[in-house]
C-alpha positions as CSV (number, residue, x, y, z in Angstrom):
1,M,-52.8,145.6,47.3
2,K,-53.4,143.6,43.9
3,K,-51.4,146.3,42.2
4,A,-48.6,145.9,44.6
5,A,-48.8,142.1,44.2
6,A,-48.8,142.2,40.6
7,L,-45.7,144.6,40.5
8,I,-43.8,142.1,42.8
9,L,-44.9,139.2,40.8
10,C,-43.7,141.0,37.5
11,L,-40.4,141.7,39.1
12,L,-39.8,138.1,40.0
13,I,-40.5,137.1,36.4
14,I,-38.3,139.6,35.2
15,L,-35.2,138.6,37.6
16,S,-36.1,135.1,36.7
17,C,-35.6,135.5,33.0
18,A,-32.7,137.7,33.4
19,L,-30.7,135.5,36.0
20,L,-31.4,132.1,34.2
21,S,-30.7,133.3,31.0
22,A,-27.1,132.6,29.8
23,C,-25.7,135.5,27.7
24,G,-22.2,135.7,26.5
25,S,-19.9,136.1,23.6
26,D,-16.2,136.0,22.8
27,K,-16.2,139.4,21.0
28,K,-14.4,142.1,23.0
29,K,-14.7,145.8,22.5
30,D,-13.3,149.0,23.5
31,L,-16.1,150.9,25.3
32,S,-13.5,152.6,27.8
33,G,-15.2,156.2,26.7
34,S,-18.7,155.4,27.2
35,K,-20.7,157.1,30.0
36,Y,-22.4,153.9,30.8
37,V,-19.0,151.8,32.0
38,G,-19.4,151.3,35.6
39,I,-21.6,149.8,38.3
40,W,-25.4,150.5,38.1
41,K,-27.7,149.6,41.1
42,A,-31.6,149.1,40.8
43,A,-33.0,151.9,42.7
44,Y,-36.6,151.4,42.2
45,M,-39.2,149.9,39.9
46,S,-42.6,151.1,38.6
47,L,-45.7,150.2,37.0
48,K,-48.2,152.8,35.3
49,D,-48.5,155.2,38.6
50,E,-47.0,152.9,41.2
51,Q,-43.5,152.9,42.5
52,G,-42.0,150.0,44.5
53,E,-38.7,149.7,46.5
54,F,-36.3,146.4,45.9
55,E,-36.1,143.9,48.8
56,H,-32.7,142.5,47.3
57,D,-29.7,144.4,45.8
58,I,-29.7,144.2,41.9
59,F,-26.6,145.4,40.3
60,L,-25.3,145.8,36.5
61,V,-21.7,146.2,35.9
62,L,-20.5,147.3,32.6
63,N,-17.0,146.9,31.6
64,P,-15.1,148.7,29.1
65,D,-14.2,145.5,27.2
66,G,-18.1,145.2,26.3
67,T,-18.4,142.4,28.9
68,A,-21.3,142.7,31.5
69,E,-22.4,141.1,34.7
70,F,-26.0,141.2,35.9
71,T,-26.2,140.4,39.7
72,S,-29.0,139.7,42.2
73,D,-29.0,137.5,45.4
74,D,-25.5,136.4,44.4
75,E,-26.6,135.1,41.2
76,V,-24.7,136.3,38.4
77,S,-25.4,136.4,34.6
78,K,-22.5,137.1,32.2
79,C,-23.4,139.0,29.2
80,T,-22.0,141.6,26.6
81,W,-23.2,144.9,25.9
82,E,-23.1,147.7,23.4
83,E,-24.3,151.2,23.0
84,T,-27.4,152.1,21.0
85,G,-28.9,155.5,20.0
86,N,-30.4,156.3,23.2
87,G,-28.7,154.0,25.9
88,F,-27.3,150.3,25.5
89,K,-28.2,146.9,25.5
90,L,-27.4,143.6,26.7
91,K,-26.6,140.8,24.3
92,G,-27.4,137.2,24.9
93,D,-30.3,135.3,26.0
94,A,-31.7,138.0,28.2
95,K,-31.6,140.7,25.4
96,M,-32.4,143.6,27.9
97,S,-32.3,147.4,26.3
98,F,-31.7,150.2,28.6
99,T,-32.4,153.8,27.8
100,D,-30.9,156.8,29.4
101,D,-33.4,159.0,31.3
102,G,-31.2,161.8,32.0
103,E,-30.8,161.0,35.7
104,G,-29.9,157.1,35.3
105,I,-30.9,154.3,33.0
106,Q,-34.1,152.1,32.8
107,S,-35.4,148.9,31.1
108,T,-38.9,147.9,30.4
109,V,-39.9,144.3,30.8
110,L,-43.4,143.1,30.7
111,G,-44.6,146.5,31.5
112,V,-42.5,147.0,34.7
113,V,-39.9,149.7,34.4
114,L,-36.6,149.1,36.2
115,H,-34.8,152.3,37.4
116,F,-30.9,152.2,37.9
117,D,-28.8,154.7,39.3
118,K,-24.8,154.8,38.6
119,Q,-22.7,154.2,41.8
């Protein structure tokens, strides 16, 4: 029970950091050929050997012009993104990195791994 509570607390911290951070830039890129362009939905989170479901919908929209939106509970953070060697990263105050795990993407923040599936 303590592990589940810690997992939920970590998720709330992650979401607070991501949603309360202003990310943005005026630079536009052409990423229309990227396999990451599209809508990604958080499927589950994990912490070591435990896995948990989300009570709220969390979406990440990656646009071909290099802009992005991170949405949870009608809160939208606007960001920019660019590909890296093994995934992509959001730029701005949030500075989240995502790796491609072969089935989706994931980001690790404070030891909690958020797993996203493409919609």
